[in-house]
C-alpha positions in Angstrom: 0.2 -0.1 0.3 2.3 2.7 1.0 4.7 1.3 -2.1 2.1 2.4 -4.3 0.4 5.2 -2.6 2.9 6.9 -0.5 2.8 7.7 2.9 0.7 10.6 3.1 -1.8 9.0 0.7 -2.4 5.9 2.5 -6.0 6.2 4.6 -5.9 3.4 8.0 -8.9 1.8 5.8 -6.8 1.3 3.0 -3.7 -0.2 4.7 -6.5 -2.2 6.2 -8.5 -3.6 3.8 -4.8 -4.7 1.6 -3.6 -6.2 4.7 -7.2 -8.4 4.7 -8.6 -6.2 8.4 -10.8 -4.1 9.0 -10.6 -1.1 10.5 -10.9 -2.1 14.1 -8.4 -4.4 13.5 -5.9 -2.4 12.5 -6.3 -0.3 15.8 -6.1 -3.4 17.8 -2.6 -3.8 16.8 -1.5 -0.5 16.2 -2.9 3.3 17.7 -1.6 4.8 14.7 0.0 4.7 11.3 2.7 6.6 13.0 3.1 3.1 15.1 2.6 0.8 12.0 5.4 2.8 10.8 7.6 2.5 13.7 6.9 -1.2 13.8 7.9 -0.8 10.1 11.0 0.1 10.6 12.2 -1.9 13.3 11.3 -4.8 11.7 13.3 -3.4 8.6 16.6 -2.8 10.2 16.0 -5.9 12.3 15.7 -7.9 9.0 18.3 -6.2 7.7 20.8 -6.7 10.6 20.0 -10.3 10.7 20.6 -11.0 6.8 24.1 -8.7 6.9 25.1 -10.4 10.2 24.7 -14.0 9.1 27.1 -12.4 5.5 29.9 -11.5 8.2 29.8 -14.5 9.6 30.0 -16.5 6.3 32.9 -14.0 4.6 34.6 -12.5 7.6 37.5 -10.9 5.1 36.5 -7.3 4.2 36.9 -8.1 0.4 34.5 -11.1 0.1 32.1 -9.4 2.7 31.7 -6.5 0.3 31.5 -8.6 -2.6 29.0 -11.1 -0.9 27.1 -7.8 0.0 27.0 -6.4 -3.5 25.6 -10.3 -4.9 22.8 -10.0 -2.2 19.1 -10.0 -3.9 17.2 -6.8 -1.6 14.6 -7.1 -4.6 13.6 -10.5 -2.2 13.7 -8.3 0.9 11.0 -6.2 3.0 9.4 -3.6 1.2 12.0 -1.6 2.8 14.8 -3.3 1.3 12.9 -2.8 -2.2 12.0 0.4 -2.1 14.5 2.9 -1.2 12.0 5.6 -2.1 9.6 4.0 0.8 12.8 3.7 3.0 13.7 7.4 2.9 9.9 8.3 2.8 9.2 6.6 6.6 12.7 8.0 7.4 11.2 11.6 7.0 7.8 10.5 8.1 9.2 9.6 11.3 12.0 12.4 12.0 9.6 14.9 11.1 7.7 14.5 14.8 10.0 15.3 17.4 8.4 13.1 20.0 9.3 9.8 17.3 12.9 10.6 16.5 13.7 8.6 19.7 12.5 5.3 18.1 14.2 6.6 15.0 17.4 6.9 16.9 17.4 3.3 18.0 16.9 2.1 14.6 20.1 4.4 13.6 22.2 2.9 16.1 21.7 -0.4 15.8 22.9 0.3 11.9 25.7 2.1 12.9 26.3 -0.6 15.8 26.9 -3.3 12.9 29.0 -1.1 10.3 31.7 -0.7 13.4 31.1 -4.7 13.7 32.1 -5.1 10.3 34.8 -3.1 10.6 36.2 -4.8 13.4 35.9 -7.9 12.6 36.9 -7.8 9.0 40.0 -6.1 10.5 40.8 -8.5 12.9 40.1 -11.6 10.6 42.9 -9.6 7.8 45.5 -8.5 10.2 44.9 -5.2 10.7 44.3 -2.5 13.0 42.0 0.6 12.2 43.1 3.4 10.5 40.0 5.2 12.1 38.0 4.8 15.2 35.1 2.1 14.4 32.8 3.7 15.3 33.2 6.6 13.5 34.5 4.9 10.3 31.0 2.6 11.2 29.0 6.6 11.0 31.0 7.9 8.0 30.0 4.6 6.0 26.5 5.1 6.3 26.2 8.2 6.0 28.1 7.9 2.2 25.1 4.4 1.7 22.4 6.7 3.0 24.0 9.9 1.1 24.0 7.7 -2.2 20.9 6.1 -2.2 19.1 9.4 -1.6 21.2 11.0 -4.5 20.0 7.5 -6.7 16.5 8.9 -5.9 17.2 12.2 -7.4 19.6 11.6 -10.1 19.9 8.4 -11.2 21.3 9.4 -14.7 24.7 10.4 -12.4 24.3 8.6 -9.7 25.2 4.8 -10.9 23.8 2.0 -8.9 27.9 0.7 -7.4 27.9 4.0 -6.7 28.3 3.4 -2.8 30.4 -0.1 -3.4 32.8 2.0 -5.8 33.3 5.1 -2.7 33.8 2.4 -0.3 36.8 1.0 -2.8 38.0 4.8 -3.6 38.7 5.2 0.1 40.3 1.8 0.9 42.7 2.3 -1.9 43.2 6.3 -0.8 43.4 5.1 2.8 45.8 2.1 1.2 44.0 -0.9 2.6 43.1 -2.2 -0.5 45.0 -2.7 -3.7 44.5 -0.8 -6.8 
């Protein structure tokens, strides 16, 4: 429903009907559309973190991990994994209301911790020490990913699908931690 109509246009009645529920059944599970969106974001982050942690267990060095991450088929994921536009719309929807921001911050911290863990694990498994503080590097990597996701939505003609991975490779080479 949200993928087709966007958050603002999707009424509670339409959301409930699309899910095969009545309006009353919707309200027995969620107090508001806001609560549903937060639950969807939470589910998305949990699923994404789980999938990526599983990938890290199977590919514990950075080149293998990044290669496996590139090959991951996101089209079979939850709606937010399939639709970057919906994902951004939900994040902005939650961020607009100050009282909802702590919920969004929890998801952001979980994503940062995941990237920090990836950096620490792959550095340890390659016998390298990290140049930057892993938590700060995790924040940088997420900012790059989110930035390219937004750029790709706005201008797909000049933002290739692999922009994020190209940027990570360029940074690795610039820091001397990857071959040219």
